LOKEGU-178984 format. One record per atom (N, C-alpha, C, O): y, x, z; residue number from 0; atom name; residue in one letter; chain. Coordinates in nm, 2 decimals, padded with zeros to 4 digits. Layout:
N
<yy=Y | xx=X | zz=Z | num=NUM | atomo=CA | residuo=A | cadena=A> .
...
//
This chain:
64
<yy=20.44 | xx=05.51 | zz=01.10 | num=0 | atomo=N | residuo=M | cadena=A> .
<yy=20.42 | xx=05.61 | zz=00.99 | num=0 | atomo=CA | residuo=M | cadena=A> .
<yy=20.39 | xx=05.75 | zz=01.05 | num=0 | atomo=C | residuo=M | cadena=A> .
<yy=20.44 | xx=05.78 | zz=01.16 | num=0 | atomo=O | residuo=M | cadena=A> .
<yy=20.31 | xx=05.82 | zz=00.98 | num=1 | atomo=N | residuo=K | cadena=A> .
<yy=20.29 | xx=05.96 | zz=01.01 | num=1 | atomo=CA | residuo=K | cadena=A> .
<yy=20.32 | xx=06.05 | zz=00.89 | num=1 | atomo=C | residuo=K | cadena=A> .
<yy=20.33 | xx=06.00 | zz=00.78 | num=1 | atomo=O | residuo=K | cadena=A> .
<yy=20.35 | xx=06.17 | zz=00.92 | num=2 | atomo=N | residuo=V | cadena=A> .
<yy=20.39 | xx=06.26 | zz=00.81 | num=2 | atomo=CA | residuo=V | cadena=A> .
<yy=20.27 | xx=06.36 | zz=00.79 | num=2 | atomo=C | residuo=V | cadena=A> .
<yy=20.22 | xx=06.42 | zz=00.89 | num=2 | atomo=O | residuo=V | cadena=A> .
<yy=20.23 | xx=06.39 | zz=00.67 | num=3 | atomo=N | residuo=I | cadena=A> .
<yy=20.13 | xx=06.49 | zz=00.64 | num=3 | atomo=CA | residuo=I | cadena=A> .
<yy=20.18 | xx=06.58 | zz=00.53 | num=3 | atomo=C | residuo=I | cadena=A> .
<yy=20.27 | xx=06.55 | zz=00.45 | num=3 | atomo=O | residuo=I | cadena=A> .
<yy=20.13 | xx=06.70 | zz=00.52 | num=4 | atomo=N | residuo=V | cadena=A> .
<yy=20.16 | xx=06.80 | zz=00.42 | num=4 | atomo=CA | residuo=V | cadena=A> .
<yy=20.04 | xx=06.84 | zz=00.34 | num=4 | atomo=C | residuo=V | cadena=A> .
<yy=19.94 | xx=06.87 | zz=00.40 | num=4 | atomo=O | residuo=V | cadena=A> .
<yy=20.04 | xx=06.83 | zz=00.21 | num=5 | atomo=N | residuo=D | cadena=A> .
<yy=19.93 | xx=06.87 | zz=00.13 | num=5 | atomo=CA | residuo=D | cadena=A> .
<yy=19.94 | xx=07.02 | zz=00.12 | num=5 | atomo=C | residuo=D | cadena=A> .
<yy=20.03 | xx=07.08 | zz=00.05 | num=5 | atomo=O | residuo=D | cadena=A> .
<yy=19.86 | xx=07.09 | zz=00.19 | num=6 | atomo=N | residuo=A | cadena=A> .
<yy=19.87 | xx=07.24 | zz=00.20 | num=6 | atomo=CA | residuo=A | cadena=A> .
<yy=19.84 | xx=07.31 | zz=00.07 | num=6 | atomo=C | residuo=A | cadena=A> .
<yy=19.90 | xx=07.42 | zz=00.04 | num=6 | atomo=O | residuo=A | cadena=A> .
<yy=19.77 | xx=07.25 | zz=-00.02 | num=7 | atomo=N | residuo=I | cadena=A> .
<yy=19.74 | xx=07.31 | zz=-00.15 | num=7 | atomo=CA | residuo=I | cadena=A> .
<yy=19.87 | xx=07.30 | zz=-00.24 | num=7 | atomo=C | residuo=I | cadena=A> .
<yy=19.90 | xx=07.39 | zz=-00.32 | num=7 | atomo=O | residuo=I | cadena=A> .
<yy=19.94 | xx=07.18 | zz=-00.23 | num=8 | atomo=N | residuo=A | cadena=A> .
<yy=20.06 | xx=07.16 | zz=-00.31 | num=8 | atomo=CA | residuo=A | cadena=A> .
<yy=20.18 | xx=07.24 | zz=-00.26 | num=8 | atomo=C | residuo=A | cadena=A> .
<yy=20.27 | xx=07.27 | zz=-00.34 | num=8 | atomo=O | residuo=A | cadena=A> .
<yy=20.19 | xx=07.27 | zz=-00.13 | num=9 | atomo=N | residuo=C | cadena=A> .
<yy=20.30 | xx=07.33 | zz=-00.07 | num=9 | atomo=CA | residuo=C | cadena=A> .
<yy=20.32 | xx=07.47 | zz=-00.12 | num=9 | atomo=C | residuo=C | cadena=A> .
<yy=20.23 | xx=07.55 | zz=-00.12 | num=9 | atomo=O | residuo=C | cadena=A> .
<yy=20.44 | xx=07.50 | zz=-00.18 | num=10 | atomo=N | residuo=D | cadena=A> .
<yy=20.47 | xx=07.63 | zz=-00.23 | num=10 | atomo=CA | residuo=D | cadena=A> .
<yy=20.56 | xx=07.71 | zz=-00.14 | num=10 | atomo=C | residuo=D | cadena=A> .
<yy=20.61 | xx=07.82 | zz=-00.18 | num=10 | atomo=O | residuo=D | cadena=A> .
<yy=20.59 | xx=07.66 | zz=-00.02 | num=11 | atomo=N | residuo=G | cadena=A> .
<yy=20.67 | xx=07.74 | zz=00.07 | num=11 | atomo=CA | residuo=G | cadena=A> .
<yy=20.82 | xx=07.75 | zz=00.04 | num=11 | atomo=C | residuo=G | cadena=A> .
<yy=20.88 | xx=07.85 | zz=00.07 | num=11 | atomo=O | residuo=G | cadena=A> .
<yy=20.87 | xx=07.65 | zz=-00.01 | num=12 | atomo=N | residuo=Y | cadena=A> .
<yy=21.02 | xx=07.65 | zz=-00.04 | num=12 | atomo=CA | residuo=Y | cadena=A> .
<yy=21.10 | xx=07.64 | zz=00.08 | num=12 | atomo=C | residuo=Y | cadena=A> .
<yy=21.22 | xx=07.68 | zz=00.08 | num=12 | atomo=O | residuo=Y | cadena=A> .
<yy=21.05 | xx=07.59 | zz=00.19 | num=13 | atomo=N | residuo=V | cadena=A> .
<yy=21.11 | xx=07.58 | zz=00.33 | num=13 | atomo=CA | residuo=V | cadena=A> .
<yy=21.22 | xx=07.47 | zz=00.33 | num=13 | atomo=C | residuo=V | cadena=A> .
<yy=21.29 | xx=07.47 | zz=00.43 | num=13 | atomo=O | residuo=V | cadena=A> .
<yy=21.23 | xx=07.39 | zz=00.23 | num=14 | atomo=N | residuo=K | cadena=A> .
<yy=21.34 | xx=07.29 | zz=00.23 | num=14 | atomo=CA | residuo=K | cadena=A> .
<yy=21.31 | xx=07.19 | zz=00.35 | num=14 | atomo=C | residuo=K | cadena=A> .
<yy=21.41 | xx=07.14 | zz=00.41 | num=14 | atomo=O | residuo=K | cadena=A> .
<yy=21.19 | xx=07.16 | zz=00.37 | num=15 | atomo=N | residuo=C | cadena=A> .
<yy=21.15 | xx=07.06 | zz=00.48 | num=15 | atomo=CA | residuo=C | cadena=A> .
<yy=21.20 | xx=07.12 | zz=00.61 | num=15 | atomo=C | residuo=C | cadena=A> .
<yy=21.25 | xx=07.04 | zz=00.70 | num=15 | atomo=O | residuo=C | cadena=A> .
<yy=21.18 | xx=07.24 | zz=00.63 | num=16 | atomo=N | residuo=L | cadena=A> .
<yy=21.22 | xx=07.30 | zz=00.76 | num=16 | atomo=CA | residuo=L | cadena=A> .
<yy=21.37 | xx=07.30 | zz=00.78 | num=16 | atomo=C | residuo=L | cadena=A> .
<yy=21.42 | xx=07.29 | zz=00.89 | num=16 | atomo=O | residuo=L | cadena=A> .
<yy=21.44 | xx=07.32 | zz=00.67 | num=17 | atomo=N | residuo=R | cadena=A> .
<yy=21.59 | xx=07.32 | zz=00.67 | num=17 | atomo=CA | residuo=R | cadena=A> .
<yy=21.64 | xx=07.18 | zz=00.70 | num=17 | atomo=C | residuo=R | cadena=A> .
<yy=21.74 | xx=07.16 | zz=00.77 | num=17 | atomo=O | residuo=R | cadena=A> .
<yy=21.57 | xx=07.08 | zz=00.65 | num=18 | atomo=N | residuo=I | cadena=A> .
<yy=21.61 | xx=06.94 | zz=00.66 | num=18 | atomo=CA | residuo=I | cadena=A> .
<yy=21.57 | xx=06.88 | zz=00.80 | num=18 | atomo=C | residuo=I | cadena=A> .
<yy=21.64 | xx=06.81 | zz=00.87 | num=18 | atomo=O | residuo=I | cadena=A> .
<yy=21.44 | xx=06.92 | zz=00.84 | num=19 | atomo=N | residuo=A | cadena=A> .
<yy=21.39 | xx=06.86 | zz=00.96 | num=19 | atomo=CA | residuo=A | cadena=A> .
<yy=21.31 | xx=06.97 | zz=01.04 | num=19 | atomo=C | residuo=A | cadena=A> .
<yy=21.19 | xx=06.97 | zz=01.05 | num=19 | atomo=O | residuo=A | cadena=A> .
<yy=21.39 | xx=07.06 | zz=01.11 | num=20 | atomo=N | residuo=P | cadena=A> .
<yy=21.32 | xx=07.17 | zz=01.18 | num=20 | atomo=CA | residuo=P | cadena=A> .
<yy=21.24 | xx=07.12 | zz=01.30 | num=20 | atomo=C | residuo=P | cadena=A> .
<yy=21.16 | xx=07.19 | zz=01.36 | num=20 | atomo=O | residuo=P | cadena=A> .
<yy=21.27 | xx=06.99 | zz=01.35 | num=21 | atomo=N | residuo=T | cadena=A> .
<yy=21.20 | xx=06.94 | zz=01.46 | num=21 | atomo=CA | residuo=T | cadena=A> .
<yy=21.07 | xx=06.87 | zz=01.42 | num=21 | atomo=C | residuo=T | cadena=A> .
<yy=20.99 | xx=06.83 | zz=01.50 | num=21 | atomo=O | residuo=T | cadena=A> .
<yy=21.04 | xx=06.86 | zz=01.29 | num=22 | atomo=N | residuo=L | cadena=A> .
<yy=20.92 | xx=06.80 | zz=01.23 | num=22 | atomo=CA | residuo=L | cadena=A> .
<yy=20.82 | xx=06.90 | zz=01.17 | num=22 | atomo=C | residuo=L | cadena=A> .
<yy=20.70 | xx=06.87 | zz=01.16 | num=22 | atomo=O | residuo=L | cadena=A> .
<yy=20.87 | xx=07.01 | zz=01.12 | num=23 | atomo=N | residuo=F | cadena=A> .
<yy=20.79 | xx=07.11 | zz=01.05 | num=23 | atomo=CA | residuo=F | cadena=A> .
<yy=20.80 | xx=07.25 | zz=01.10 | num=23 | atomo=C | residuo=F | cadena=A> .
<yy=20.91 | xx=07.29 | zz=01.16 | num=23 | atomo=O | residuo=F | cadena=A> .
<yy=20.70 | xx=07.33 | zz=01.07 | num=24 | atomo=N | residuo=R | cadena=A> .
<yy=20.70 | xx=07.47 | zz=01.10 | num=24 | atomo=CA | residuo=R | cadena=A> .
<yy=20.62 | xx=07.53 | zz=00.98 | num=24 | atomo=C | residuo=R | cadena=A> .
<yy=20.55 | xx=07.46 | zz=00.91 | num=24 | atomo=O | residuo=R | cadena=A> .
<yy=20.64 | xx=07.66 | zz=00.96 | num=25 | atomo=N | residuo=M | cadena=A> .
<yy=20.57 | xx=07.73 | zz=00.85 | num=25 | atomo=CA | residuo=M | cadena=A> .
<yy=20.46 | xx=07.81 | zz=00.92 | num=25 | atomo=C | residuo=M | cadena=A> .
<yy=20.48 | xx=07.87 | zz=01.02 | num=25 | atomo=O | residuo=M | cadena=A> .
<yy=20.34 | xx=07.80 | zz=00.86 | num=26 | atomo=N | residuo=N | cadena=A> .
<yy=20.23 | xx=07.88 | zz=00.92 | num=26 | atomo=CA | residuo=N | cadena=A> .
<yy=20.23 | xx=08.02 | zz=00.86 | num=26 | atomo=C | residuo=N | cadena=A> .
<yy=20.32 | xx=08.06 | zz=00.78 | num=26 | atomo=O | residuo=N | cadena=A> .
<yy=20.13 | xx=08.10 | zz=00.89 | num=27 | atomo=N | residuo=D | cadena=A> .
<yy=20.12 | xx=08.24 | zz=00.85 | num=27 | atomo=CA | residuo=D | cadena=A> .
<yy=20.10 | xx=08.26 | zz=00.70 | num=27 | atomo=C | residuo=D | cadena=A> .
<yy=20.12 | xx=08.37 | zz=00.65 | num=27 | atomo=O | residuo=D | cadena=A> .
<yy=20.07 | xx=08.15 | zz=00.63 | num=28 | atomo=N | residuo=R | cadena=A> .
<yy=20.05 | xx=08.15 | zz=00.48 | num=28 | atomo=CA | residuo=R | cadena=A> .
<yy=20.17 | xx=08.09 | zz=00.41 | num=28 | atomo=C | residuo=R | cadena=A> .
<yy=20.17 | xx=08.07 | zz=00.29 | num=28 | atomo=O | residuo=R | cadena=A> .
<yy=20.28 | xx=08.07 | zz=00.49 | num=29 | atomo=N | residuo=N | cadena=A> .
<yy=20.41 | xx=08.01 | zz=00.44 | num=29 | atomo=CA | residuo=N | cadena=A> .
<yy=20.38 | xx=07.87 | zz=00.38 | num=29 | atomo=C | residuo=N | cadena=A> .
<yy=20.44 | xx=07.84 | zz=00.28 | num=29 | atomo=O | residuo=N | cadena=A> .
<yy=20.30 | xx=07.80 | zz=00.45 | num=30 | atomo=N | residuo=V | cadena=A> .
<yy=20.28 | xx=07.66 | zz=00.42 | num=30 | atomo=CA | residuo=V | cadena=A> .
<yy=20.33 | xx=07.57 | zz=00.53 | num=30 | atomo=C | residuo=V | cadena=A> .
<yy=20.31 | xx=07.60 | zz=00.65 | num=30 | atomo=O | residuo=V | cadena=A> .
<yy=20.40 | xx=07.46 | zz=00.50 | num=31 | atomo=N | residuo=A | cadena=A> .
<yy=20.46 | xx=07.37 | zz=00.60 | num=31 | atomo=CA | residuo=A | cadena=A> .
<yy=20.34 | xx=07.30 | zz=00.67 | num=31 | atomo=C | residuo=A | cadena=A> .
<yy=20.24 | xx=07.26 | zz=00.62 | num=31 | atomo=O | residuo=A | cadena=A> .
<yy=20.37 | xx=07.29 | zz=00.80 | num=32 | atomo=N | residuo=V | cadena=A> .
<yy=20.28 | xx=07.22 | zz=00.89 | num=32 | atomo=CA | residuo=V | cadena=A> .
<yy=20.36 | xx=07.12 | zz=00.98 | num=32 | atomo=C | residuo=V | cadena=A> .
<yy=20.46 | xx=07.16 | zz=01.04 | num=32 | atomo=O | residuo=V | cadena=A> .
<yy=20.32 | xx=06.99 | zz=00.98 | num=33 | atomo=N | residuo=P | cadena=A> .
<yy=20.39 | xx=06.90 | zz=01.07 | num=33 | atomo=CA | residuo=P | cadena=A> .
<yy=20.37 | xx=06.94 | zz=01.21 | num=33 | atomo=C | residuo=P | cadena=A> .
<yy=20.26 | xx=06.97 | zz=01.26 | num=33 | atomo=O | residuo=P | cadena=A> .
<yy=20.48 | xx=06.93 | zz=01.29 | num=34 | atomo=N | residuo=I | cadena=A> .
<yy=20.48 | xx=06.95 | zz=01.43 | num=34 | atomo=CA | residuo=I | cadena=A> .
<yy=20.43 | xx=06.82 | zz=01.50 | num=34 | atomo=C | residuo=I | cadena=A> .
<yy=20.36 | xx=06.83 | zz=01.60 | num=34 | atomo=O | residuo=I | cadena=A> .
<yy=20.48 | xx=06.71 | zz=01.46 | num=35 | atomo=N | residuo=V | cadena=A> .
<yy=20.46 | xx=06.58 | zz=01.52 | num=35 | atomo=CA | residuo=V | cadena=A> .
<yy=20.33 | xx=06.52 | zz=01.45 | num=35 | atomo=C | residuo=V | cadena=A> .
<yy=20.33 | xx=06.50 | zz=01.33 | num=35 | atomo=O | residuo=V | cadena=A> .
<yy=20.22 | xx=06.50 | zz=01.52 | num=36 | atomo=N | residuo=E | cadena=A> .
<yy=20.10 | xx=06.45 | zz=01.46 | num=36 | atomo=CA | residuo=E | cadena=A> .
<yy=20.08 | xx=06.30 | zz=01.48 | num=36 | atomo=C | residuo=E | cadena=A> .
<yy=20.00 | xx=06.24 | zz=01.40 | num=36 | atomo=O | residuo=E | cadena=A> .
<yy=20.16 | xx=06.24 | zz=01.57 | num=37 | atomo=N | residuo=G | cadena=A> .
<yy=20.14 | xx=06.10 | zz=01.59 | num=37 | atomo=CA | residuo=G | cadena=A> .
<yy=20.24 | xx=06.02 | zz=01.51 | num=37 | atomo=C | residuo=G | cadena=A> .
<yy=20.30 | xx=06.06 | zz=01.41 | num=37 | atomo=O | residuo=G | cadena=A> .
<yy=20.27 | xx=05.90 | zz=01.56 | num=38 | atomo=N | residuo=E | cadena=A> .
<yy=20.36 | xx=05.81 | zz=01.49 | num=38 | atomo=CA | residuo=E | cadena=A> .
<yy=20.50 | xx=05.86 | zz=01.51 | num=38 | atomo=C | residuo=E | cadena=A> .
<yy=20.54 | xx=05.92 | zz=01.61 | num=38 | atomo=O | residuo=E | cadena=A> .
<yy=20.58 | xx=05.85 | zz=01.40 | num=39 | atomo=N | residuo=L | cadena=A> .
<yy=20.72 | xx=05.90 | zz=01.40 | num=39 | atomo=CA | residuo=L | cadena=A> .
<yy=20.81 | xx=05.80 | zz=01.46 | num=39 | atomo=C | residuo=L | cadena=A> .
<yy=20.80 | xx=05.68 | zz=01.44 | num=39 | atomo=O | residuo=L | cadena=A> .
<yy=20.91 | xx=05.85 | zz=01.53 | num=40 | atomo=N | residuo=T | cadena=A> .
<yy=21.02 | xx=05.76 | zz=01.58 | num=40 | atomo=CA | residuo=T | cadena=A> .
<yy=21.11 | xx=05.72 | zz=01.46 | num=40 | atomo=C | residuo=T | cadena=A> .
<yy=21.10 | xx=05.79 | zz=01.36 | num=40 | atomo=O | residuo=T | cadena=A> .
<yy=21.19 | xx=05.62 | zz=01.47 | num=41 | atomo=N | residuo=P | cadena=A> .
<yy=21.28 | xx=05.59 | zz=01.36 | num=41 | atomo=CA | residuo=P | cadena=A> .
<yy=21.37 | xx=05.71 | zz=01.31 | num=41 | atomo=C | residuo=P | cadena=A> .
<yy=21.38 | xx=05.72 | zz=01.19 | num=41 | atomo=O | residuo=P | cadena=A> .
<yy=21.42 | xx=05.78 | zz=01.40 | num=42 | atomo=N | residuo=G | cadena=A> .
<yy=21.50 | xx=05.90 | zz=01.36 | num=42 | atomo=CA | residuo=G | cadena=A> .
<yy=21.41 | xx=06.01 | zz=01.29 | num=42 | atomo=C | residuo=G | cadena=A> .
<yy=21.46 | xx=06.07 | zz=01.19 | num=42 | atomo=O | residuo=G | cadena=A> .
<yy=21.29 | xx=06.03 | zz=01.34 | num=43 | atomo=N | residuo=Q | cadena=A> .
<yy=21.20 | xx=06.13 | zz=01.28 | num=43 | atomo=CA | residuo=Q | cadena=A> .
<yy=21.16 | xx=06.08 | zz=01.14 | num=43 | atomo=C | residuo=Q | cadena=A> .
<yy=21.15 | xx=06.15 | zz=01.05 | num=43 | atomo=O | residuo=Q | cadena=A> .
<yy=21.14 | xx=05.95 | zz=01.13 | num=44 | atomo=N | residuo=L | cadena=A> .
<yy=21.10 | xx=05.89 | zz=01.00 | num=44 | atomo=CA | residuo=L | cadena=A> .
<yy=21.21 | xx=05.91 | zz=00.90 | num=44 | atomo=C | residuo=L | cadena=A> .
<yy=21.18 | xx=05.95 | zz=00.78 | num=44 | atomo=O | residuo=L | cadena=A> .
<yy=21.33 | xx=05.89 | zz=00.93 | num=45 | atomo=N | residuo=K | cadena=A> .
<yy=21.44 | xx=05.92 | zz=00.84 | num=45 | atomo=CA | residuo=K | cadena=A> .
<yy=21.44 | xx=06.06 | zz=00.79 | num=45 | atomo=C | residuo=K | cadena=A> .
<yy=21.46 | xx=06.09 | zz=00.67 | num=45 | atomo=O | residuo=K | cadena=A> .
<yy=21.42 | xx=06.15 | zz=00.88 | num=46 | atomo=N | residuo=L | cadena=A> .
<yy=21.42 | xx=06.30 | zz=00.85 | num=46 | atomo=CA | residuo=L | cadena=A> .
<yy=21.30 | xx=06.33 | zz=00.76 | num=46 | atomo=C | residuo=L | cadena=A> .
<yy=21.31 | xx=06.40 | zz=00.66 | num=46 | atomo=O | residuo=L | cadena=A> .
<yy=21.18 | xx=06.27 | zz=00.79 | num=47 | atomo=N | residuo=A | cadena=A> .
<yy=21.06 | xx=06.29 | zz=00.71 | num=47 | atomo=CA | residuo=A | cadena=A> .
<yy=21.08 | xx=06.24 | zz=00.57 | num=47 | atomo=C | residuo=A | cadena=A> .
<yy=21.03 | xx=06.30 | zz=00.48 | num=47 | atomo=O | residuo=A | cadena=A> .
<yy=21.14 | xx=06.12 | zz=00.56 | num=48 | atomo=N | residuo=E | cadena=A> .
<yy=21.17 | xx=06.06 | zz=00.43 | num=48 | atomo=CA | residuo=E | cadena=A> .
<yy=21.26 | xx=06.15 | zz=00.34 | num=48 | atomo=C | residuo=E | cadena=A> .
<yy=21.23 | xx=06.17 | zz=00.22 | num=48 | atomo=O | residuo=E | cadena=A> .
<yy=21.36 | xx=06.21 | zz=00.41 | num=49 | atomo=N | residuo=M | cadena=A> .
<yy=21.45 | xx=06.30 | zz=00.33 | num=49 | atomo=CA | residuo=M | cadena=A> .
<yy=21.37 | xx=06.43 | zz=00.29 | num=49 | atomo=C | residuo=M | cadena=A> .
<yy=21.39 | xx=06.48 | zz=00.18 | num=49 | atomo=O | residuo=M | cadena=A> .
<yy=21.29 | xx=06.48 | zz=00.38 | num=50 | atomo=N | residuo=A | cadena=A> .
<yy=21.22 | xx=06.60 | zz=00.35 | num=50 | atomo=CA | residuo=A | cadena=A> .
<yy=21.12 | xx=06.58 | zz=00.24 | num=50 | atomo=C | residuo=A | cadena=A> .
<yy=21.11 | xx=06.66 | zz=00.15 | num=50 | atomo=O | residuo=A | cadena=A> .
<yy=21.05 | xx=06.46 | zz=00.24 | num=51 | atomo=N | residuo=A | cadena=A> .
<yy=20.96 | xx=06.43 | zz=00.13 | num=51 | atomo=CA | residuo=A | cadena=A> .
<yy=21.03 | xx=06.41 | zz=00.00 | num=51 | atomo=C | residuo=A | cadena=A> .
<yy=20.98 | xx=06.46 | zz=-00.10 | num=51 | atomo=O | residuo=A | cadena=A> .
<yy=21.15 | xx=06.35 | zz=00.00 | num=52 | atomo=N | residuo=K | cadena=A> .
<yy=21.22 | xx=06.33 | zz=-00.12 | num=52 | atomo=CA | residuo=K | cadena=A> .
<yy=21.27 | xx=06.47 | zz=-00.18 | num=52 | atomo=C | residuo=K | cadena=A> .
<yy=21.28 | xx=06.49 | zz=-00.30 | num=52 | atomo=O | residuo=K | cadena=A> .
<yy=21.31 | xx=06.56 | zz=-00.09 | num=53 | atomo=N | residuo=M | cadena=A> .
<yy=21.37 | xx=06.69 | zz=-00.13 | num=53 | atomo=CA | residuo=M | cadena=A> .
<yy=21.26 | xx=06.80 | zz=-00.16 | num=53 | atomo=C | residuo=M | cadena=A> .
<yy=21.29 | xx=06.90 | zz=-00.21 | num=53 | atomo=O | residuo=M | cadena=A> .
<yy=21.14 | xx=06.77 | zz=-00.13 | num=54 | atomo=N | residuo=C | cadena=A> .
<yy=21.03 | xx=06.87 | zz=-00.15 | num=54 | atomo=CA | residuo=C | cadena=A> .
<yy=21.01 | xx=06.90 | zz=-00.30 | num=54 | atomo=C | residuo=C | cadena=A> .
<yy=20.96 | xx=06.80 | zz=-00.37 | num=54 | atomo=O | residuo=C | cadena=A> .
<yy=21.03 | xx=07.02 | zz=-00.34 | num=55 | atomo=N | residuo=P | cadena=A> .
<yy=21.01 | xx=07.04 | zz=-00.49 | num=55 | atomo=CA | residuo=P | cadena=A> .
<yy=20.87 | xx=07.03 | zz=-00.53 | num=55 | atomo=C | residuo=P | cadena=A> .
<yy=20.84 | xx=07.00 | zz=-00.65 | num=55 | atomo=O | residuo=P | cadena=A> .
<yy=20.78 | xx=07.05 | zz=-00.44 | num=56 | atomo=N | residuo=S | cadena=A> .
<yy=20.63 | xx=07.05 | zz=-00.47 | num=56 | atomo=CA | residuo=S | cadena=A> .
<yy=20.57 | xx=06.91 | zz=-00.45 | num=56 | atomo=C | residuo=S | cadena=A> .
<yy=20.46 | xx=06.88 | zz=-00.48 | num=56 | atomo=O | residuo=S | cadena=A> .
<yy=20.65 | xx=06.82 | zz=-00.39 | num=57 | atomo=N | residuo=K | cadena=A> .
<yy=20.60 | xx=06.68 | zz=-00.36 | num=57 | atomo=CA | residuo=K | cadena=A> .
<yy=20.48 | xx=06.69 | zz=-00.27 | num=57 | atomo=C | residuo=K | cadena=A> .
<yy=20.38 | xx=06.61 | zz=-00.29 | num=57 | atomo=O | residuo=K | cadena=A> .
<yy=20.48 | xx=06.78 | zz=-00.17 | num=58 | atomo=N | residuo=A | cadena=A> .
<yy=20.37 | xx=06.81 | zz=-00.09 | num=58 | atomo=CA | residuo=A | cadena=A> .
<yy=20.37 | xx=06.73 | zz=00.04 | num=58 | atomo=C | residuo=A | cadena=A> .
<yy=20.28 | xx=06.72 | zz=00.12 | num=58 | atomo=O | residuo=A | cadena=A> .
<yy=20.49 | xx=06.66 | zz=00.07 | num=59 | atomo=N | residuo=I | cadena=A> .
<yy=20.50 | xx=06.59 | zz=00.19 | num=59 | atomo=CA | residuo=I | cadena=A> .
<yy=20.48 | xx=06.44 | zz=00.17 | num=59 | atomo=C | residuo=I | cadena=A> .
<yy=20.54 | xx=06.38 | zz=00.07 | num=59 | atomo=O | residuo=I | cadena=A> .
<yy=20.40 | xx=06.38 | zz=00.25 | num=60 | atomo=N | residuo=H | cadena=A> .
<yy=20.36 | xx=06.24 | zz=00.23 | num=60 | atomo=CA | residuo=H | cadena=A> .
<yy=20.37 | xx=06.16 | zz=00.36 | num=60 | atomo=C | residuo=H | cadena=A> .
<yy=20.34 | xx=06.22 | zz=00.47 | num=60 | atomo=O | residuo=H | cadena=A> .
<yy=20.41 | xx=06.04 | zz=00.36 | num=61 | atomo=N | residuo=L | cadena=A> .
<yy=20.42 | xx=05.95 | zz=00.47 | num=61 | atomo=CA | residuo=L | cadena=A> .
<yy=20.30 | xx=05.85 | zz=00.46 | num=61 | atomo=C | residuo=L | cadena=A> .
<yy=20.29 | xx=05.79 | zz=00.35 | num=61 | atomo=O | residuo=L | cadena=A> .
<yy=20.23 | xx=05.83 | zz=00.57 | num=62 | atomo=N | residuo=I | cadena=A> .
<yy=20.11 | xx=05.74 | zz=00.56 | num=62 | atomo=CA | residuo=I | cadena=A> .
<yy=20.12 | xx=05.65 | zz=00.68 | num=62 | atomo=C | residuo=I | cadena=A> .
<yy=20.18 | xx=05.68 | zz=00.78 | num=62 | atomo=O | residuo=I | cadena=A> .
<yy=20.06 | xx=05.53 | zz=00.67 | num=63 | atomo=N | residuo=D | cadena=A> .
<yy=20.05 | xx=05.43 | zz=00.78 | num=63 | atomo=CA | residuo=D | cadena=A> .
<yy=19.94 | xx=05.47 | zz=00.88 | num=63 | atomo=C | residuo=D | cadena=A> .
<yy=19.92 | xx=05.41 | zz=00.98 | num=63 | atomo=O | residuo=D | cadena=A> .
//
């Protein structure tokens, strides 16, 4: 699985960064950007799932 962020949907709440600071960073427009571009490890996947669930904008998605 990989994690992606819909930059248009992201409203910069920063919840993903609080949940998974090793997976996300905020760019200069205050939009979340995934740090890990490849396949996620099981631990990273768990964090990404929690971040996606807690994202108020539903901007975080997991894809195969």
